[in-house]
N, C-alpha and C positions, 0 to 999 in steps of 0.2 A: 356805660347804660345811660339811655336818655328817655324820654318820654316817647309812647308807643312802642317802644322793644318789647319784644315778647320774651319774658322771663321764667325762671322757676326758681321759687325761692323755698329755703325750708326754715321756718321760725318756732320760737316757743310761743305757747297762747296756753293759758290756763293748764298748767301743770302737764303738757305734753307738746311735742313736736309735730306739725303740721307741714305738709307740701302743697303749694299752690302754683299753677302755671296760669298765666294771663299777660293782658298787656299792661304796662307801666303808664298810669294816668296822671300820676305826681310824684315828685321827687322834692321834699321840702327839707332843706337842709337847715333852716333855722328852727324848725321844730323837729328835726331828725325823723322824719316819717317818711316811708315808702307806699304810696297807694297803687295798688295793683287791682283794677277794674274797681270794686265797689269797697275792697278790705284795705284797711291802714295799717302797718305794720312798723311798729318802732325800729329804728336802727339796731338799737342794742339787743332786740329780740331776733335778729336773724343770724342764723347758723351757716347758711350757705346760699349763695347765689349764683345762677347760671343764666347766661344771657342765650336765649335759644335763638332768637333771629332779631338782627338789626331793622330798625325801622328805615324806609328809603324817603326819599324827597328832602325838605327844608329841615 
């Protein structure tokens, strides 16, 4: 997975699991956060991650 890939993620947030599909806008390995469009998701909250479409180009 890399920036601009289209992914679907199932993650835990406020006592429930949510499913979100969108473009990866940031992967911060130091802070352990994945950002999909405007939603920040902590790595430890991710239950499932599926890469729907790889970004093309550089």
